[in-house]
C-alpha positions as CSV (number, residue, x, y, z in Angstrom):
1,M,9.3,-54.9,-55.5
2,M,11.4,-52.8,-53.2
3,A,10.3,-49.6,-54.8
4,E,6.7,-50.6,-54.3
5,Q,7.3,-51.4,-50.6
6,E,9.1,-48.1,-50.1
7,E,6.2,-46.3,-51.8
8,M,3.8,-48.2,-49.5
9,F,5.8,-47.1,-46.4
10,E,5.9,-43.5,-47.6
11,T,2.2,-43.5,-48.2
12,A,1.6,-45.0,-44.8
13,E,3.8,-42.3,-43.2
14,V,2.0,-39.6,-45.0
15,V,-1.4,-41.0,-43.9
16,A,-0.2,-41.4,-40.3
17,A,1.1,-37.8,-40.3
18,E,-2.1,-36.5,-41.7
19,D,-4.1,-38.5,-39.1
20,T,-1.8,-37.1,-36.4
21,L,-2.4,-33.5,-37.6
22,D,-6.1,-34.1,-37.8
23,S,-6.0,-35.6,-34.2
24,I,-4.1,-32.6,-32.9
25,F,-6.5,-30.3,-34.7
26,R,-9.5,-32.0,-33.1
27,E,-7.8,-32.1,-29.7
28,R,-7.0,-28.4,-29.8
29,N,-10.5,-27.6,-30.9
30,S,-12.0,-29.6,-28.1
31,V,-9.9,-27.9,-25.5
32,I,-10.5,-24.4,-27.0
33,S,-14.3,-25.1,-27.3
34,F,-14.3,-26.3,-23.7
35,I,-12.7,-23.1,-22.4
36,K,-14.8,-20.8,-24.6
37,E,-18.0,-22.5,-23.3
38,R,-17.0,-21.8,-19.7
39,Y,-16.0,-18.3,-20.6
40,K,-19.4,-17.7,-22.3
41,R,-21.3,-19.0,-19.3
42,S,-19.5,-16.6,-17.0
43,E,-19.9,-13.7,-19.3
44,D,-23.7,-14.2,-19.6
45,S,-24.2,-14.7,-15.9
46,R,-22.5,-11.4,-14.9
47,H,-24.4,-9.1,-17.3
48,A,-26.5,-7.7,-14.4
49,D,-23.3,-7.1,-12.4
50,E,-21.7,-5.2,-15.4
51,Q,-24.7,-2.9,-15.4
52,R,-24.2,-2.1,-11.7
53,W,-20.5,-1.4,-12.3
54,L,-21.3,0.9,-15.2
55,R,-23.7,2.9,-13.1
56,A,-21.0,3.1,-10.4
57,Y,-18.4,4.2,-12.9
58,R,-20.7,7.0,-14.3
59,N,-21.5,8.3,-10.8
60,Y,-17.8,8.4,-10.0
61,R,-17.0,10.3,-13.2
62,G,-20.1,12.5,-13.1
63,L,-21.6,11.2,-16.3
64,Y,-25.3,10.8,-17.1
65,S,-26.5,7.6,-18.6
66,S,-28.2,7.6,-22.0
67,D,-31.4,6.5,-20.4
68,V,-31.6,9.8,-18.4
69,Q,-34.0,12.1,-20.3
70,F,-34.1,15.8,-19.7
71,T,-37.1,18.0,-20.5
72,D,-37.0,21.3,-22.3
73,A,-37.6,23.1,-19.1
74,E,-34.5,21.6,-17.5
75,K,-31.6,23.7,-18.6
76,S,-29.0,22.6,-16.1
77,R,-26.9,19.5,-16.6
78,I,-24.9,19.7,-13.4
79,F,-23.7,16.5,-11.7
80,V,-22.6,16.7,-8.1
81,K,-19.8,14.1,-7.7
82,V,-20.4,13.1,-4.1
83,T,-19.8,9.5,-5.1
84,K,-16.3,10.3,-6.1
85,T,-15.6,12.0,-2.8
86,K,-17.0,9.1,-0.7
87,T,-15.2,6.5,-2.8
88,L,-11.8,8.2,-2.4
89,A,-12.5,8.6,1.3
90,A,-13.1,4.9,1.7
91,Y,-10.1,4.1,-0.5
92,G,-7.8,6.4,1.5
93,Q,-8.8,4.9,4.8
94,I,-8.3,1.3,3.5
95,V,-4.8,2.2,2.2
96,D,-3.9,4.1,5.4
97,V,-4.9,1.1,7.6
98,L,-3.1,-1.5,5.5
99,F,0.1,0.5,4.9
100,G,0.1,2.9,7.8
101,N,3.4,1.5,9.2
102,N,5.0,1.1,5.8
103,K,4.8,-2.7,6.0
104,F,2.8,-5.3,4.3
105,P,0.2,-6.4,6.9
106,L,1.3,-10.1,7.0
107,S,3.1,-12.0,9.7
108,V,4.4,-15.6,9.9
109,N,4.4,-17.3,13.3
110,P,4.9,-20.7,14.7
111,S,1.7,-22.8,14.8
112,V,-0.4,-22.5,17.9
113,L,-0.1,-26.2,18.5
114,P,3.3,-27.2,16.8
115,D,4.3,-30.7,16.4
116,G,7.7,-29.7,17.8
117,V,11.2,-30.2,16.5
118,A,13.6,-32.5,18.2
119,E,16.3,-29.9,18.4
120,S,13.9,-27.2,19.9
121,V,15.1,-27.0,23.5
122,H,15.4,-24.7,26.4
123,L,17.2,-24.7,29.7
124,N,14.4,-25.3,32.2
125,I,16.0,-23.3,35.0
126,D,15.8,-19.8,36.3
127,P,19.3,-18.1,36.1
128,R,18.4,-15.8,39.0
129,A,17.7,-18.6,41.4
130,E,20.5,-20.0,43.5
131,A,20.0,-23.5,42.3
132,G,20.0,-22.3,38.7
133,Q,23.2,-20.3,39.2
134,A,24.9,-23.2,40.7
135,A,23.8,-25.6,37.9
136,L,25.0,-23.3,35.2
137,S,28.2,-22.5,37.1
138,A,29.0,-26.2,37.3
139,A,28.0,-26.8,33.7
140,M,30.2,-24.0,32.4
141,S,33.1,-24.6,34.9
142,S,33.1,-20.9,35.7
143,P,33.5,-19.5,39.2
144,A,30.9,-16.9,38.5
145,P,27.4,-17.6,37.1
146,K,27.0,-16.5,33.5
147,P,23.6,-17.8,32.3
148,Y,23.6,-16.1,29.0
149,L,27.3,-16.4,28.1
150,I,29.5,-19.2,26.9
151,D,33.2,-19.1,27.3
152,G,33.0,-15.5,28.5
153,D,32.1,-13.6,25.3
154,T,29.9,-15.7,23.2
155,E,26.2,-14.7,23.4
156,L,23.7,-17.5,23.6
157,K,20.8,-16.0,21.6
158,P,17.2,-17.2,21.6
159,G,16.4,-19.4,18.7
160,E,19.7,-21.4,18.8
161,T,19.3,-25.2,18.9
162,L,21.2,-27.8,20.9
163,I,23.3,-28.5,17.8
164,D,24.3,-24.8,17.7
165,L,25.1,-25.0,21.4
166,Q,27.3,-28.0,20.9
167,A,29.1,-26.4,18.0
168,R,29.9,-23.3,20.1
169,L,31.2,-25.4,23.0
170,G,33.6,-27.4,20.8
171,G,35.8,-29.3,23.1
172,L,33.6,-28.4,26.0
173,E,30.7,-30.4,24.7
174,Q,31.0,-32.8,27.5
175,K,30.2,-29.9,29.8
176,L,26.5,-30.3,28.8
177,E,26.2,-33.6,30.6
178,P,25.5,-32.2,34.0
179,V,22.5,-30.2,32.7
180,S,21.3,-32.7,30.0
181,E,18.3,-33.7,32.2
182,K,17.3,-30.0,32.4
183,I,17.2,-29.5,28.6
184,I,13.6,-30.1,27.4
185,E,11.4,-29.0,24.5
186,G,9.0,-26.2,24.7
187,D,8.7,-22.8,26.4
188,G,10.6,-21.8,29.4
189,T,8.8,-22.1,32.7
190,T,9.8,-18.6,33.8
191,A,10.3,-15.4,32.1
192,T,14.0,-15.5,32.7
193,S,14.5,-19.1,31.5
194,V,16.8,-19.5,28.5
195,T,14.4,-20.4,25.6
196,F,15.3,-21.9,22.3
197,H,12.7,-21.5,19.5
198,P,14.0,-22.6,16.0
199,A,10.4,-22.4,14.8
200,M,10.3,-18.7,15.8
201,V,13.6,-18.1,14.0
202,A,12.3,-19.9,10.9
203,A,9.1,-17.9,11.1
204,K,10.9,-14.6,11.1
205,K,13.1,-15.6,8.2
206,M,10.1,-16.9,6.2
207,E,8.3,-13.6,7.0
208,K,11.2,-11.5,5.8
209,K,11.4,-13.6,2.6
210,I,7.7,-13.2,1.9
211,H,7.9,-9.5,2.5
212,D,10.9,-9.2,0.2
213,Q,9.0,-11.1,-2.5
214,L,5.9,-9.0,-2.2
215,Q,7.9,-5.8,-2.3
216,E,9.9,-7.0,-5.4
217,S,6.6,-7.9,-7.2
218,G,5.1,-4.5,-6.4
219,A,2.4,-5.9,-4.2
220,T,1.6,-2.6,-2.5
221,T,0.9,-0.9,-5.9
222,H,-1.3,-3.9,-6.9
223,L,-3.1,-3.8,-3.6
224,R,-3.9,-0.1,-3.9
225,S,-5.4,-0.8,-7.4
226,M,-7.4,-3.6,-5.9
227,A,-8.6,-1.4,-3.0
228,F,-9.9,1.3,-5.4
229,E,-12.0,-1.1,-7.5
230,M,-13.2,-2.8,-4.3
231,A,-14.4,0.6,-2.9
232,L,-16.0,1.8,-6.2
233,L,-17.4,-1.4,-7.8
234,G,-17.7,-3.6,-4.7
235,T,-15.1,-6.3,-5.5
236,G,-11.3,-6.3,-5.9
237,V,-9.3,-9.1,-7.4
238,M,-5.7,-10.2,-6.9
239,K,-3.7,-13.0,-8.4
240,G,-0.7,-14.8,-6.9
241,A,1.6,-16.3,-6.2
242,F,2.5,-17.5,-9.7
243,A,6.0,-18.2,-11.0
244,V,7.8,-16.0,-13.5
245,D,11.3,-16.0,-14.8
246,K,12.7,-12.6,-13.8
247,E,15.8,-11.1,-15.4
248,Y,18.1,-9.3,-13.0
249,P,20.8,-7.0,-14.5
250,N,24.3,-8.2,-14.2
251,W,27.7,-7.4,-15.9
252,N,30.6,-9.7,-15.8
253,E,34.2,-8.8,-15.2
254,D,34.7,-7.9,-18.9
255,G,31.9,-5.4,-18.8
256,E,29.6,-7.6,-20.9
257,Y,25.9,-7.7,-19.9
258,D,25.2,-11.1,-18.5
259,P,21.7,-11.0,-16.8
260,I,20.8,-13.5,-14.1
261,V,17.4,-15.2,-14.6
262,K,15.6,-16.5,-11.5
263,T,12.2,-18.1,-11.1
264,V,10.4,-16.0,-8.5
265,P,6.8,-15.7,-7.2
266,E,4.8,-12.7,-8.1
267,C,1.3,-11.2,-7.6
268,D,-0.8,-8.9,-9.7
269,H,-4.0,-7.0,-9.7
270,V,-6.7,-8.3,-12.0
271,S,-9.4,-5.8,-13.1
272,I,-12.8,-7.0,-12.2
273,W,-13.9,-6.3,-15.8
274,D,-11.4,-9.0,-17.0
275,F,-12.4,-11.6,-14.3
276,Y,-14.9,-14.3,-15.2
277,P,-15.5,-16.8,-12.3
278,D,-17.6,-19.8,-12.0
279,P,-21.2,-18.5,-12.2
280,E,-22.4,-21.2,-9.7
281,A,-19.9,-20.1,-7.0
282,K,-20.5,-17.6,-4.2
283,D,-16.8,-17.3,-3.4
284,M,-13.4,-18.6,-4.5
285,D,-13.6,-21.6,-2.3
286,E,-16.6,-22.8,-4.3
287,A,-15.3,-21.9,-7.7
288,E,-14.4,-24.8,-10.0
289,Y,-12.8,-22.5,-12.6
290,V,-11.8,-19.0,-13.4
291,V,-11.2,-17.3,-16.7
292,Q,-9.0,-14.2,-17.0
293,R,-9.2,-12.1,-20.2
294,H,-6.0,-10.5,-21.4
295,K,-5.6,-7.8,-24.0
296,M,-2.1,-8.3,-25.4
297,S,0.1,-6.7,-28.0
298,R,2.3,-8.5,-30.4
299,T,5.3,-7.8,-28.2
300,Q,3.5,-9.2,-25.1
301,L,2.6,-12.4,-26.9
302,R,6.2,-12.9,-28.0
303,K,7.4,-12.5,-24.4
304,L,5.3,-15.4,-23.5
305,K,7.7,-17.6,-25.4
306,S,10.4,-17.1,-22.7
307,R,8.1,-18.2,-19.9
308,P,8.1,-21.8,-18.8
309,F,5.8,-24.4,-20.5
310,F,4.5,-22.0,-23.2
311,M,4.2,-23.4,-26.7
312,N,6.2,-21.4,-29.2
313,D,4.4,-22.8,-32.2
314,G,1.0,-22.0,-30.8
315,I,2.1,-18.5,-29.9
316,Q,3.5,-17.8,-33.4
317,N,0.4,-19.3,-35.1
318,A,-1.8,-17.0,-33.1
319,I,0.4,-14.0,-34.1
320,D,0.4,-15.0,-37.8
321,K,-3.4,-15.1,-37.9
322,G,-3.6,-11.4,-37.0
323,P,-5.3,-9.4,-34.2
324,D,-8.6,-10.7,-33.0
325,Y,-9.5,-8.5,-30.1
326,V,-13.0,-7.1,-30.1
327,Q,-14.1,-4.5,-27.6
328,K,-16.9,-5.2,-25.2
329,Y,-19.9,-2.9,-24.9
330,W,-18.8,-1.7,-21.6
331,E,-15.3,-0.8,-22.9
332,M,-16.9,1.5,-25.5
333,T,-19.1,3.0,-22.9
334,M,-16.2,3.8,-20.5
335,E,-13.9,5.3,-23.2
336,D,-14.0,9.1,-23.5
337,D,-13.1,9.0,-27.2
338,D,-16.0,8.1,-29.4
339,T,-13.8,7.1,-32.3
340,Q,-13.2,3.5,-33.0
341,P,-9.5,2.9,-33.6
342,T,-8.2,-0.1,-35.4
343,S,-7.4,-2.8,-32.8
344,E,-3.8,-4.2,-32.9
345,R,-4.4,-6.5,-30.0
346,W,-5.0,-10.1,-29.3
347,E,-7.6,-11.6,-27.0
348,V,-5.9,-14.2,-24.7
349,L,-8.0,-16.3,-22.3
350,E,-6.2,-17.8,-19.2
351,F,-8.1,-20.7,-17.7
352,W,-7.6,-22.1,-14.2
353,G,-9.8,-25.0,-13.2
354,Y,-10.9,-28.6,-13.6
355,V,-10.5,-30.3,-17.0
356,D,-11.6,-33.8,-18.0
357,V,-8.7,-36.2,-17.9
358,K,-9.6,-37.4,-21.5
359,L,-8.8,-33.9,-22.8
360,L,-5.4,-34.1,-21.2
361,E,-4.7,-37.5,-22.6
362,E,-5.8,-36.4,-26.1
363,H,-3.6,-33.4,-25.9
364,G,-0.6,-35.4,-24.8
365,V,-0.3,-33.9,-21.3
366,D,1.6,-36.2,-18.9
367,I,-0.6,-37.3,-16.0
368,P,1.2,-38.4,-12.8
369,S,0.3,-41.9,-11.6
370,E,-1.3,-40.6,-8.4
371,L,-3.8,-38.6,-10.6
372,S,-4.4,-41.3,-13.3
373,D,-7.5,-42.6,-11.4
374,L,-9.2,-39.2,-11.3
375,D,-11.9,-38.1,-13.8
376,E,-10.8,-34.5,-13.8
377,V,-7.7,-32.6,-12.7
378,N,-6.9,-28.9,-12.1
379,C,-5.1,-27.4,-15.0
380,N,-3.9,-24.1,-16.4
381,V,-4.6,-23.5,-20.1
382,W,-4.0,-20.4,-22.3
383,I,-5.7,-20.0,-25.6
384,S,-5.7,-17.2,-28.3
385,N,-7.0,-17.0,-31.8
386,G,-7.9,-20.7,-32.0
387,E,-4.5,-21.8,-30.7
388,V,-3.4,-23.4,-27.4
389,L,-0.6,-21.4,-25.9
390,R,-0.1,-23.4,-22.7
391,F,-1.6,-26.6,-21.3
392,V,-0.1,-27.8,-17.9
393,L,-1.3,-29.3,-14.7
394,N,-1.8,-26.9,-11.8
395,P,1.6,-27.0,-10.2
396,F,0.6,-25.8,-6.7
397,K,0.3,-28.3,-3.8
398,P,-2.3,-28.4,-2.4
399,T,-4.2,-27.6,-5.6
400,R,-5.7,-24.1,-5.6
401,I,-6.8,-21.5,-8.1
402,P,-4.5,-18.5,-7.5
403,Y,-7.2,-15.8,-7.5
404,Y,-8.6,-13.8,-4.6
405,A,-11.9,-11.9,-4.8
406,V,-12.4,-9.4,-2.0
407,P,-15.9,-7.9,-1.4
408,Y,-16.2,-4.4,0.0
409,E,-19.6,-5.3,1.5
410,H,-20.3,-9.0,1.4
411,N,-23.4,-10.2,-0.5
412,P,-24.1,-13.8,0.6
413,Y,-26.2,-14.4,-2.5
414,S,-23.7,-13.3,-5.1
415,F,-20.1,-13.8,-5.9
416,F,-19.6,-10.0,-6.3
417,G,-19.9,-7.6,-3.4
418,V,-21.5,-4.2,-3.0
419,G,-19.4,-1.0,-3.1
420,I,-19.7,2.7,-2.1
421,A,-21.3,3.8,-5.4
422,E,-24.1,1.3,-5.4
423,N,-24.9,2.0,-1.7
424,M,-25.5,5.7,-2.6
425,D,-26.9,5.3,-6.1
426,D,-30.3,6.6,-5.1
427,T,-29.0,9.5,-3.0
428,Q,-26.7,10.5,-5.8
429,T,-29.7,10.7,-8.1
430,L,-31.6,12.8,-5.5
431,M,-28.7,15.2,-5.0
432,N,-28.3,15.7,-8.8
433,G,-32.1,16.4,-9.2
434,F,-32.3,18.9,-6.3
435,M,-29.2,20.7,-7.4
436,R,-30.4,21.0,-11.0
437,M,-33.8,22.3,-9.7
438,A,-32.0,24.9,-7.6
439,V,-29.8,26.1,-10.5
440,D,-32.7,26.3,-12.9
441,N,-34.8,28.2,-10.4
442,A,-32.0,30.6,-9.6
443,V,-31.6,31.3,-13.3
444,L,-35.3,31.7,-13.8
445,S,-35.8,34.0,-10.8
446,G,-32.8,36.1,-11.6
447,N,-34.2,37.0,-15.1
448,L,-37.3,39.0,-16.1
449,I,-40.0,37.2,-18.1
450,V,-41.4,39.7,-20.7
451,E,-45.0,39.8,-22.0
452,V,-45.6,41.9,-25.1
453,D,-48.9,43.3,-26.3
454,E,-48.2,43.5,-30.1
455,T,-51.4,45.3,-30.8
456,N,-49.9,48.5,-29.3
457,L,-46.6,48.2,-31.2
458,V,-45.7,48.9,-34.8
459,P,-45.6,45.5,-36.6
460,G,-42.3,44.0,-37.7
461,Q,-40.2,45.2,-34.8
462,D,-37.4,43.2,-33.2
463,L,-38.8,42.1,-29.8
464,S,-35.4,41.3,-28.3
465,L,-34.5,43.1,-25.1
466,Y,-31.4,45.0,-24.3
467,P,-30.5,48.2,-22.4
468,G,-31.6,51.3,-24.3
469,K,-34.0,49.4,-26.5
470,I,-36.8,51.6,-28.1
471,F,-40.1,50.1,-29.1
472,R,-42.4,52.1,-31.4
473,R,-46.0,52.2,-30.6
474,Q,-49.0,52.8,-32.9
475,G,-52.6,53.8,-32.3
476,G,-54.6,51.2,-30.5
477,A,-56.2,50.4,-27.2
478,P,-54.6,52.4,-24.4
479,G,-52.5,50.5,-22.0
480,Q,-49.0,49.2,-21.4
481,A,-47.5,47.3,-24.3
482,I,-44.6,45.5,-22.4
483,F,-45.1,43.7,-19.1
484,G,-42.4,42.2,-16.9
485,T,-43.0,39.1,-14.7
486,K,-40.6,37.9,-12.0
487,F,-40.7,34.3,-10.7
488,P,-40.0,33.6,-7.0
489,N,-36.7,32.2,-5.8
490,V,-37.2,28.9,-4.1
491,S,-33.6,27.6,-4.5
492,S,-33.1,27.7,-0.7
493,E,-35.8,25.0,-0.3
494,N,-34.1,22.9,-3.0
495,M,-30.7,23.3,-1.3
496,M,-32.3,22.1,2.0
497,L,-33.5,19.0,0.2
498,F,-30.0,18.6,-1.2
499,D,-28.5,18.7,2.3
500,K,-31.1,16.0,3.4
501,A,-30.0,13.8,0.5
502,R,-26.4,14.3,1.4
503,V,-27.1,13.2,5.0
504,L,-28.8,10.1,3.6
505,A,-25.6,9.5,1.6
506,D,-23.6,9.6,4.8
507,E,-25.8,7.1,6.4
508,S,-26.0,4.7,3.4
509,T,-22.1,4.6,3.1
510,G,-21.1,4.9,6.7
511,F,-18.7,7.8,5.9
512,P,-19.7,11.2,7.5
513,S,-19.1,14.3,5.4
514,F,-16.6,15.8,7.8
515,A,-14.5,12.6,7.5
516,H,-13.5,13.7,4.0
517,G,-13.1,17.4,4.6
518,Q,-16.8,18.5,4.4
519,T,-17.5,21.6,6.5
520,G,-20.7,23.0,7.9
521,V,-21.7,19.9,9.8
522,Q,-24.8,20.4,11.8
523,G,-26.3,18.8,14.9
524,V,-24.2,16.4,16.9
525,G,-21.3,16.9,14.7
526,R,-20.8,20.4,16.0
527,T,-19.4,19.2,19.3
528,A,-16.1,17.5,20.1
529,S,-17.9,14.5,21.6
530,G,-20.2,14.3,18.7
531,I,-17.3,14.3,16.2
532,S,-15.7,11.6,18.2
533,M,-18.9,9.5,18.1
534,L,-19.3,10.0,14.4
535,M,-15.6,9.2,13.7
536,G,-16.1,6.0,15.8
537,A,-19.0,5.1,13.6
538,A,-17.0,5.7,10.5
539,S,-14.1,3.6,11.7
540,G,-16.6,0.9,12.6
541,S,-17.7,0.6,9.0
542,I,-14.2,0.4,7.7
543,K,-13.3,-2.2,10.3
544,T,-15.7,-4.6,8.5
545,V,-14.1,-3.8,5.2
546,I,-10.6,-4.4,6.5
547,K,-11.7,-7.7,8.0
548,N,-12.9,-8.8,4.5
549,V,-9.5,-7.8,3.2
550,D,-7.9,-10.0,5.9
551,D,-10.1,-13.0,5.3
552,Y,-10.4,-12.9,1.5
553,L,-7.0,-11.6,0.4
554,L,-4.2,-11.1,2.9
555,R,-4.3,-14.5,4.6
556,P,-4.8,-16.6,1.5
557,L,-2.3,-14.5,-0.5
558,G,0.3,-14.9,2.3
559,E,-0.4,-18.6,2.4
560,G,0.1,-18.7,-1.4
561,F,3.6,-17.2,-1.1
562,F,4.3,-19.4,2.0
563,R,3.3,-22.6,0.1
564,F,5.3,-21.5,-2.9
565,N,8.5,-21.2,-0.8
566,M,7.8,-24.4,1.1
567,Q,7.4,-26.2,-2.3
568,F,10.0,-24.6,-4.5
569,D,12.5,-23.0,-2.1
570,F,15.2,-25.4,-0.8
571,D,16.4,-23.3,2.1
572,P,15.8,-25.3,5.3
573,K,16.2,-22.3,7.5
574,I,12.8,-20.8,6.5
575,K,10.8,-24.0,6.9
576,G,9.0,-25.3,9.9
577,D,5.6,-25.8,11.5
578,L,4.4,-22.2,10.7
579,E,1.2,-20.4,9.9
580,V,0.4,-17.1,8.1
581,R,-1.6,-14.3,9.9
582,A,-3.1,-11.2,8.4
583,R,-2.7,-8.1,10.4
584,G,-4.9,-5.6,8.6
585,T,-7.6,-5.5,11.2
586,E,-5.1,-5.9,14.0
587,S,-3.3,-2.7,12.9
588,L,-6.7,-0.9,12.9
589,M,-8.3,-2.3,16.1
590,A,-5.6,-3.8,18.3
591,N,-3.4,-0.7,18.5
592,E,-6.5,1.5,19.1
593,V,-8.1,-0.6,21.7
594,R,-5.0,-2.0,23.3
595,S,-3.5,1.5,23.7
596,Q,-6.6,2.7,25.5
597,R,-6.7,-0.3,27.8
598,L,-3.0,0.0,28.6
599,M,-3.4,3.7,29.5
600,Q,-6.4,2.9,31.7
601,F,-4.5,0.1,33.5
602,L,-1.5,2.4,33.9
603,S,-3.7,5.1,35.6
604,I,-5.2,2.4,37.9
605,A,-1.9,0.8,38.8
606,S,-0.3,4.1,39.6
607,S,-2.2,4.3,42.9
608,P,0.2,3.7,45.9
609,A,-1.8,0.6,47.0
610,L,-1.6,-1.2,43.6
611,A,1.7,0.1,42.3
612,P,3.8,-2.7,43.9
613,F,1.8,-5.3,42.0
614,A,2.3,-3.8,38.5
615,K,5.0,-4.5,36.0
616,F,5.5,-0.9,34.8
617,Q,8.4,-1.7,32.5
618,Y,6.2,-4.2,30.6
619,I,3.3,-1.7,30.5
620,I,5.5,1.1,29.1
621,R,7.0,-1.1,26.4
622,E,3.6,-2.3,25.3
623,I,2.3,1.3,25.2
624,A,5.2,2.1,22.9
625,K,4.5,-0.9,20.7
626,S,0.8,0.1,20.4
627,M,2.0,3.6,19.2
628,E,4.2,2.0,16.5
629,L,7.4,3.0,18.4
630,D,10.5,0.9,19.0
631,P,10.4,0.1,22.7
632,D,14.2,-0.5,22.8
633,K,14.8,3.1,21.7
634,V,12.1,4.9,23.7
635,T,12.2,3.0,27.0
636,N,14.9,2.4,29.6
637,N,15.8,-0.9,31.2
638,M,15.9,-1.3,35.0
639,D,19.4,0.1,35.5
640,E,18.8,3.1,33.2
641,A,15.4,3.7,34.9
642,A,17.0,3.7,38.3
643,L,19.7,6.2,37.1
644,Q,17.0,8.4,35.5
645,A,15.0,8.3,38.7
646,E,17.9,9.6,40.7
647,I,18.5,12.4,38.3
648,M,14.9,13.4,38.4
649,K,14.9,13.2,42.2
650,G,17.8,15.6,42.2
651,F,15.9,18.1,40.1
652,Q,12.9,17.9,42.3
653,T,14.8,18.7,45.5
654,Q,16.2,21.9,44.0
655,Q,13.7,24.7,44.6
656,P,13.8,27.3,41.9
657,E,14.7,30.9,42.9
658,Q,11.7,33.2,43.3
659,E,11.6,36.9,43.2
660,A,11.3,38.6,46.5
661,P,7.8,40.1,47.1
662,V,7.4,43.9,47.2
663,A,7.8,45.2,50.7
664,G,4.4,45.6,52.4
665,A,2.6,43.4,50.0
666,D,0.8,40.1,50.8
667,A,1.6,37.8,48.0
668,M,-0.9,35.2,49.1
669,D,-3.9,37.6,49.0
670,T,-6.0,36.4,46.1
671,S,-9.3,37.8,47.3
672,G,-9.1,41.0,45.4
673,A,-10.6,42.8,48.4
674,G,-7.4,44.5,49.4
675,G,-7.2,42.8,52.7
676,G,-3.4,42.6,52.5
677,N,-0.8,45.4,52.9
678,I,-0.3,47.5,49.8
679,G,3.2,48.3,48.8
680,V,4.3,51.9,48.6
681,G,5.1,53.2,45.1
682,Q,7.0,56.3,43.8
683,A,5.5,59.7,43.9
684,P,4.3,60.9,40.4
685,V,6.3,63.5,38.6
686,P,4.6,66.4,36.8
687,N,4.3,66.3,33.0
688,E,5.1,62.6,32.9
689,Q,2.7,60.0,31.4
690,G,0.0,59.2,33.9
691,F,0.4,62.3,36.0
692,T,-3.1,63.5,36.9
693,G,-2.1,67.2,36.8
694,N,-1.3,67.1,33.1
695,V,-3.7,68.9,30.8
696,G,-6.4,66.6,29.3
697,Q,-6.1,63.9,31.8
698,S,-8.6,62.9,34.5
699,P,-7.6,63.5,38.0
700,R,-6.1,60.6,39.9
701,P,-6.7,59.9,43.6
702,Q,-4.5,61.8,46.0
703,P,-1.6,59.8,47.5
704,N,-1.6,59.0,51.1
705,T,0.4,61.9,52.5
706,Q,0.9,60.4,55.9
707,Q,2.0,57.1,54.5
708,A,4.4,58.7,52.1
709,Q,5.9,60.8,54.8
710,A,6.3,57.8,57.0
711,N,8.3,56.2,54.3
712,G,10.6,59.2,54.0
713,Q,9.3,60.4,50.7
714,Q,8.7,64.1,49.9
715,Q,5.2,65.2,49.0
716,P,5.0,67.6,45.9
717,P,3.8,71.1,46.5
718,M,0.1,71.6,46.2
719,E,0.3,74.5,43.8
720,S,2.0,72.2,41.2
721,I,-0.9,69.9,41.0
722,Q,-3.7,72.5,40.8
């Protein structure tokens, strides 16, 4: 009986186990099918965009598409790669603007309307005023007013809180009581008021932390790759911030390698070819999901096992099934090698978006109580080779998909933007056609077209032409047997049409030819004012692009790192009521416009009537800032400026020594009419250079004998100069 019961229990366990395996199999298949269906929808919807990208890539590389058919008369296959020149010019300007000052163009500042922090205070008094000096003197028990010093040598720096002030005072904490009513929250009422801004201190610390994280993750390199695809194909894609476990090299005291593993935020460039967004969305704010396609090796798959929340069994099963990566048609088109090597790669799909709650429950994903009432939640799922590699809830709060698509030129009716190559697609075709015509005509006109009358020649001869060729004639009708025809050279007209097409390329892209080193600019571009006008127009077009980078990438990417630190970093010194600002456009426009306005104001304020009303120290410092200079290093304070003025005044009072004028000469005579007194020179010496009596030299005017005698000089004998 017992044996039968045990057998029944074993059978039940086996059946339950089989049912569990079948359930897991069905669950995994349901999740995988769900993601593949989304992936297939995105792939089908962007087919037309892929064709645009392929044309852009061919124009950049100088490759003709297979649909371009050449006639037998067209011998030239030349491709003028103006698209490449324009694309690199746009790419270079974008990179120069974003990284011109060697800093990532992001800043963190206190919110415009902060809620305030209880400990954020300032002394609402002016230290230079007598009342303020008296209040501070009484508060600090010091005979002399020291508004910025505590206990003689301790600097009271901006950003310190009331708690910091109390800690510095120590036993003198009670000394704060006389001025307690003067300690309030907010900005100081005067420029000289002592201001405490913990939010500003926290903002600078958060900004430094984000910059360090971006630098550590190679954000500048990823951003340059994004900028290139954006300029060429019309859209650049970045991903971040996402958490990775990074290994830092470390050796212990015994010399053993003991690496330190930290979870840090990173960002990465995602090629537009591997980016499959929601086909119904026009931007990332509308996208319900995104699928990223990875091409991974066996080693890369195994490294996923060390990342958080990846399923080791699923990864190993995907590896055991063997490689499953299949090249897309556009990959084969873009490869220079026509051979098809055996693929040793796996296709991995990374999904970010909304998933039905039932799929999560079936897969055993824990759903927080606050999300249990929802029909769908935002998740991150990795699949490969029919296996689920990762299935977790979106960890970011607030929920967001960590991808940023940046259009070069925004298309309001499509997710993807328009790039340089597409804007000049037609003009590139025209330039290629005119250049091929010019080359073919030059070859045709430079060679002789031969016509042969074979009735006058001996049959069977070789009719090829070369110097010294002899043709044998036979009896026949009299006349010339070989005739030469020369075609006219019209390549100059073709080159004129080529130049017209190049001008159209300048207009369609917004980048004049001289902006990327093209010489021979005609018309308005030959003058300095014309060049300035054209450069202004070129910078105007790039300003729109940089604004797109600010709005679609820099600000949301910075906010991603900011939220990551607010959520996962437990350092209270970097937290506060802060906001992230992108400074890409600011670095292009603000410095340019602000510097011009400051110089104009400085010239106006320099007049004697307005000078007393201008704060020249502030103006000079702001001019230095607009020129990316450190104002503390290139400008003087009031005391230093006064000392420098005294030194310069001393130099101006000293008149430089001047050479004495020649006797009898009027140094102020600039008329050229000889109205002044002419100084007396030395009498010429015979046989010397310049003497008029020398042989072969023209006679010189006779010197003034009376004037020479009056000055006590001897006149040479007349016979010596005849």
